[in-house]
C-alpha positions, 0 to 999 in steps of 0.5 A, a space after each residue: 401741222 405741229 412742225 408748222 406751229 413750231 416754226 411759226 413760234 420760232 419765227 415769231 420769237 426771232 422777229 420779237 428778239 430782232 425787233 427788241 434788238 433794233 429798238 435797243 439800238 434805236 434807243 442807244 443811238 439817241 442823241 441826247 441834249 446836254 445833261 449838264 444844266 447851268 444854274 445860278 451862281 450863288 453867294 452864301 454867308 458863313 452859315 450857308 444861307 443865301 446872300 445873293 444869286 445871279 440869273 443864268 445866261 438867258 436871264 432865268 432864275 434856276 438855282 441848284 437843288 438836289 432831291 434831299 434838299 426838298 420837302 419829301 411831301 412835295 416829292 410824294 405829291 409830285 409822283 402821285 399826281 404826275 407819275 405814280 409808276 416813276 420807279 417802275 417804268 423805263 421812261 415810258 409807261 405803257 399802261 399810262 399811255 393805254 389809259 390816256 388813249 382809252 380816256 381820249 376815245 371814251 371822252 372824245 378829248 384828251 383827258 390825260 397825256 400819259 407823259 411820265 416824269 422822265 418824258 417831261 424832263 426830256 421835253 424840258 431839256 430840249 425845250 420842245 412842245 407837248 402836243 404834236 405826235 412827232 414831238 411826243 415820239 421824240 420825248 418817248 425816245 429821249 426818255 427811254 435813253 435817259 433812263 438808260 444813262 441816268 439814275 431815277 434820282 438824277 432824273 428827278 433832280 433834273 425835273 426839280 431844276 427845270 420845271 417851269 413856274 412862270 416867267 423866268 422861274 425854273 426849278 423848285 428853289 426859284 419858285 419857293 424863293 420867289 413865291 414864298 420867300 423861303 427854301 424848299 426844305 419845309 413846305 405846307 400842304 398848300 404850298 406843295 399842291 401849288 408847286 405841283 400844279 403850276 408846271 402843268 400850265 406855268 403861264 396861266 397858273 402863275 400866282 402873280 398873273 392870276 391868283 384865281 386860276 392858281 388857287 383852282 389848280 392848287 385845290 385840284 391837286 389837294 383833292 387828289 392828295 386827299 383821295 390818295 391818302 397823302 393828307 387827311 380831310 382836315 389838312 386838305 380843308 386847312 390848306 384850301 384856306 391858305 391864301 395863294 401869294 399874288 406877288 413874287 418876292 425879290 430874290 436875296 440881293 445882299 452884299 452886292 459889291 463884295 459878291 461881285 468882287 468874289 465872282 470876279 475872282 472866281 468866275 467859274 465857281 457855281 457857289 461862293 461862300 463868304 465870311 459874312 453874317 447874313 443877319 448882320 449884313 441885312 441890319 447894316 444895309 438897312 442902317 446905311 439906307 437910313 443914315 443917308 436918307 434926308 441927307 441930300 441926294 449925293 451923300 454916301 456911306 460905307 461900312 466894314 465889320 471884321 473879327 480882329 481875332 480871325 481877320 474875317 469880314 462879317 459885313 461889308 456895305 459898299 453903298 447905301 443902295 446898289 443902283 445907279 443914282 446920284 450917290 453912285 451906288 454901284 461904286 464900292 466905297 469900301 475899296 475907294 482910295 480916300 483921304 483918311 484925315 486924322 484916322 492915321 494918328 493912332 498909328 503914329 502915336 503907337 510908333 512914337 511909344 515904340 521908339 521911346 519918343 513919348 508916353 501917354 503921360 508925356 507932355 508935348 507942345 501944341 503951339 504954332 510951329 514951323 517944320 522946315 516951311 510946313 506950318 500946320 494948324 489945328 482944325 479949329 485954329 486954336 492951340 492948347 499950349 503944353 498938353 499930355 500926349 493922351 489928351 493930344 490924341 483924344 483931341 486929335 490935335 495936329 501940331 503934336 502929331 506932326 512933331 512926332 511924325 517929324 521925329 519918326 520920319 515920314 518913311 517910318 510911317 509908310 514902312 508901318 503901313 507896308 507892314 500892315 499891308 495897307 495899300 496907299 497912294 502918296 500924292 506926288 510920290 514923295 511922302 512928307 509930314 502932311 501924310 500924318 494929317 491925311 495927305 495920302 490915299 487909303 481904302 476903308 477896308 485897309 483902314 479897318 485892317 490897320 485898326 485890327 492890328 492895333 486891337 490885337 496887340 500890335 500884330 497884323 491880321 490880314 482881312 479875308 472874306 472867303 470861307 476857308 481862306 485863312 491868311 497867315 498872321 502878319 508882322 508885328 506892327 507895334 509892341 504889345 504895350 504900345 498897342 494897348 496904350 493907344 487903345 486905352 487912350 481911344 477908349 477914353 474918348 467921350 461917345 457921341 451924344 445919346 450913345 452908350 458910355 461903353 468905352 469903345 476905343 474909336 477915332 474919327 477923322 475929317 479930310 481936307 475940305 470936308 470931303 471924307 468923314 471917318 469913324 473906326 472903332 474896336 472892342 476886345 473882339 471886333 473892328 468896325 469902320 465907317 466912311 461917309 462922303 460923296 463918291 465924286 470927292 466933292 466937299 460935304 459942307 459942315 461934315 465932320 467925322 465926329 458928328 456924321 460918322 461916329 454916331 453911325 459907328 456906335 449904331 453899327 456896334 449896337 446892331 452887331 451885339 448887345 454889349 461890347 467885348 472887354 478890352 484885354 488887360 495891359 501887358 506886363 511891360 506897360 508903364 502905368 505911371 504919372 508924368 512925374 514918375 516917368 523917366 526924365 527924358 519921357 516927361 517932356 517931348 523934345 523936337 527932332 533936333 533935340 532928340 537926335 543931334 549929338 553934341 560932342 559930349 553926347 552919350 553913345 552906345 559903346 557896347 554892343 555896337 550898332 548892327 552887331 550880333 551878340 550872344 545873350 548870356 544866361 545872366 543877361 546882356 552887358 551894355 556900356 555907354 560912353 559920354 553923356 551925363 549920369 544918371 542914365 536910362 536904358 530902354 529895350 524896344 522902347 520899354 524902360 529896363 534900367 532907370 537912374 543908373 550912374 554906372 556906365 556899364 550895366 547888365 540888362 536882364 529879362 531880354 529875349 532873343 531876336 532883334 533888339 533896339 537899345 536906347 540910352 538916355 542921359 540926364 539931359 535927355 540926349 540919347 543914342 541907339 544901337 540896333 542888334 540881334 541877340 542869339 
């Protein structure tokens, strides 16, 4: 008898072990659904705040989230309500199932389902139903397999990603952004209770469909939380008084154009962090919408803000609204090729200062002129006669800048644009003097980059809009003194009516036929560019950069910061004198023929010869001029270094090693040059 009992016990244990092994094999053989859940591509600002999100492939909002990014109160309430033994069971809670079965028998209906959080995750992964026995058994099998392959934290994370919240909302982040307009880091007890309740019946309890049903479901969760001691009576009563939102909020949709650009460049990246500032971007998008309202259905605006010290773009507004309207809102006008009008003039003046052709106090003629058949006119068709270069730039006169461009040569201007990494298109492919007046195609972003170089002392700083991307500093575009003088001239422009008298250095431009209105300005830290016009290139009658775009520029700076950052002091090499104190050749600008056609007795640089490589001695560089008429003025890279000398040979001091352009000008304004390298 005893032997029989021992045999029966042994047989029972063997059968139990066999059954356990078979169950283990059955669980291990479970074919799991894909565990890698796709989430919405997110575009973040410089501080990690959400600028814009994109739906996943099936049009659902499902934003990445981890348990540590969710209010701990939500996790506690969720587990207390849905699965108290979450951390103790292996995917299926036998106690909960037995309790659910007993309640169903006692009440004659299903009171609780007995599903664990892991089983719910299994159902969500497979998008299966909840009621049928076969479906329940499948969920149990998948849940047991999930528990063997994933940690509890990973299972909880899947629930936070997949829990349904009505319509195309999946996951807690999509729900909090849509219903409350905020991230799930901090939630009120009422919000927590609503978020726990909705997934149990997402379509009937979604607040935007039925506030009453959503409120009832929330209050039941609050009652359970109070009973379980998660909140006290006072907190529960206050939470019940909190109004359930009846409408969904729009997801953040800032910076659409530049976000699309970043996504196109990195199509597989789940998150894209840009250098933009969300608050500034919001303010400027609002400004853009305001400035075009009441201006006709086709007028468009674009803005770019950059930090010229780092090259980071802080805001980029491609249009007043990202929609298919008569303004072509889907087109990113910061990237469109447009005629810059007069906004290239500061670069031309800076190059002329570099070359020793002019100084802000140099006198220049504004009169009807013929440049080998090209006869430009001023915008107002009036002429000022003899005028200072400073005034010519501030008044944006056309004749003087064309004269300077002729003296420089149009190719010099294009070479400078290449240095500044400005993309351009020259109509016909052949540069002429008309490029100085806007006869070229450039983009707003590239023009802001050009002004960034002027603002930071003449050195190019390529713009960037992706965090972590630090473009190397570019070439020197202008000498420090030339760049400063350009900025000083532009800071002397009168602001638009009603704008603050803050010495913002800025330049406006209007393209031929009033097709484009520009305003670009900078202070000691930032550059802002504004373009206004019609995307299709049709004229905007009566549109001028000074009237249309300049007020927007000043408003944009006001939204950027309360006060301007001061401009830096002038570099040591800056020649701050009146016209009478200038070297005689700089007192009056001469035409190209007068400046460059050498007479028989014209001066020439005898030493060092053009193209030579010369050793720089401790005492300096010995230079010699032949021909010409004393006194002589020597210039190094456009800066006077020896004035009113009668000796033909002189030692120039305080020169640095590297490439150097020497110029000598005699008493009659005739000049000669020699480009050398000092070592």
